N, C-alpha and C positions, 0 to 999 in steps of 0.2 A: 488384861489382854482381850477379854470378851468385849469390853467397852470400845477399845480401839478397832476391833473387827466390825462392830456395829456402826461406828462412825465412818469407817471405810466403805461399808456397804451403802450407807446413806449417801455419801458423797458420790458413789458410782451411780446410784439411782437418780440423783439430781442431774448428773451429767447426761444421763439417758433422756430425762424429761426435757432438758434444754435442747438436746439434739433433735428431739421430736418436734418441739415448737419451731425450731429453725426451719424445719421442712414444710411448715404450713405457710402457704402464700397468703399474704394479707394484701388484697388488691384494692388499695386506696391511693388515688392520685390527687396531688395538691395542684389546683389550678389557680394561679395567682392573677392571671389576666382576665378581666371581666368579659372581654370580647371572646376569648377562648371558652369561657363558661357558657356564653350564649350559643356558640357554635356547637358545643357538646350537647346542650339541652335540645337544640333544634334537631340534631342528629338522632337523639333518643326519641324525640317526639315523632319523627318520621317513621320509625320502625316499631313503636310500642302500640299495644292495644288497650292499655289501661294506665291511668295516672292517678296517683294519690298525692295530694298537695296540702301543705299547711302554710298559712301566711299570717304572721303576727302584725304586719302593717300593710297598708295599701301600696300599690305601685306608684313610682315617681313619674310614670309616663303621663304626658299631657298632649292635648291637641291631636295632630296627625299620628304621632307615635302611639297614642292610646287607641285610636281608631284602627290602626294597622294591627295592633296586638289583639284587639277584640275580634277583628275579622279572622285573624289567624286561629284563634280558639274556636270560633264558629266553624271554620273549615275543617279543623281536626275532628270536631264533634260530628259533622256531616260525613266525615270519612269513617266513622264507626268507633272512634276511641271512647272508652268508658272513663269518665272523669268524676272524681269526688274531691271537694276542696273544703278545708276547714279554715275559717278566718276568725281573727280576734274581733270581739264586739266593737272595739274602737274604730275599726275600719269602716263600719256602717255609720259612724258619726258624720262622715263626709257624704252629703246627699248625692253627689255625682258618682262616687264609688258605690254607694248603696244601689243606685239605679242600675249600674253596670252589672253588679253581682246578681241582682234579681233577674236581669235579662239573660245572663249566662245560665243561671239556675233553671229558668224556664226552657232554655234551649237544650238542656241535658247535662250541663256541668253542675252536678248536684252540690249544693253548699250547705254547711252547717256552721253554727256560731258558738264560740266558747268565750267565757269571761276570764278564765285562767291563762297565765302566760304560756305561749307556745313559741317554737322556733321555726325558722324557715326550713321547709323540707319538700323535696320532690322525689317520688319513687315511681319509676317507669317499670310496669310489669313487676317481675321479681328479678330484674336483670341489672338495673343501675339506679343509684340514688344520689341526690345532690343535697348537701347541707353547707351552710356558710362556714368558712374557716373561723371567723370570729362571730360569736352569737350576738351581733349588734346590727340593728336595722340599717340596711343599705351599705353595709361594709363590703368591700371588694373581695373577689375570690371565692372559691368553693372547694369542698372536698368531693371528688367523684368516687363513689364507692361501688365496687362490683363484688366484694366479698359477701358470699351468700349468708353467712351467719350474722353479719352486721345488718344486711338488708332485711333479714327475718325479724330482727329486733326492732328496726325502724317501722316495719309494717305492723308489728304488734302494737307499738306505740300509737301509730295512726289509728288503728282499729279501736283501741281502747278509748282514745280521745273522741273519735267519731261517735261511739256508742253513748258517750256522756253529753255530747253537744246537742244543741237545740236546732230546730229547723230554721232556716233563714227567713221563711215566710211568717214566723211568729213575730210579735212586736219587737222591734229592734232597739228602740230608745231605752237607754239604761236609766233607772231611777237613781236619784241621789240617796245617800244613806238615810237622810231624814225622811224622804218619801217612802223608802222601804219600811221604816219604823211606823209611819202613819198607816201604810197599807196592811202591815201585820196587825195593827190594832183594829183596823176596820174588819179584818178577818176574824177577830175575836168578838165582833158584834158591837163594838163601842161607838158611841155617837161622837160628833165633832167636839162637843163639850168635854166628854170623858177623855178623849185623846189629848185635848189641850191640857187638862189637869195632869195626865200621866207623863207628858213630855215637858211640862212647865213652860208652855208657850201659849200665845193667845189663840182664841178660837178663830179669829180672822186669819192667823197664820196657818192654822190647820186647814181652813177652807181653801187657801191658795195652794197648799201642798196637794190636797185632794183633787183640785182642778187640774194641776199639773200632771198628776198620775193618770187622770182620765185622758188627757191629751196624748201623753207618751204611750199609753196602751191603746190609742186609737179607738176610744169608746165615744162615739158621737151621741149627742142628746137626741133621744127618741121617746115617743110616748109608750112604746111597747117594752122597752128594756130598762131594768134598774142598773145603772152604771156601777153602783157600789157592789152589787152582786156579781156583775161581770168582772170587775176588778179583782174581787176575791177569788173567783174561779181562775183567773189568769195567775194569781199568786199561788194558788194551790197546785196548778199545773207546772209551776216553775217558769212560766213564760215572762213573768214580771221580774226583771233583773236589776 
């Protein structure tokens, strides 16, 4: 009898919890049409004072469409919106996109770069957020989120990612796995010959990897600076990726 009373009480409590959950509004709208997504984002842009954004890939915009988008961002910045954007390092592999990102960064849309996978995300103030329905680059549609608890989680995700990201003004070309191995051994103070023996490759191959590292880290030949030392400093700072 006692057990049945306990089960009855448990069942009653579960009913109460379910009832409470039913009363919580989950304000998430599914926008299937890409044009509607653009309209909702434009509306949010016109009323917001702050934007947090994450972009795993670059925009598909080209030519006049890209110029119009760029002018639109610059206009929003001049209007006083605070903007911070996190991009995946692969976006900077396209010289045209890299130039645009640096231009926007200089204009006030602060950018940082990550190597880890990220998803498309826009958060306007603490009022509304947009994420893709399907987490695949350029997939249509978006979820428009106004639920405060979900927005808080997305903002926390952005801030944690921002804190770990590197400045967009740091060297952006990524090293190959072999180049990173070579640079790590340079940081240990090894000569090209010692690196060749450690990696079982020729010393000539090491020389080519070292030269490539210098180019990617934008370390020009000068009489005043030792490029091996500068490369090691970049490695220790985490700027050589």
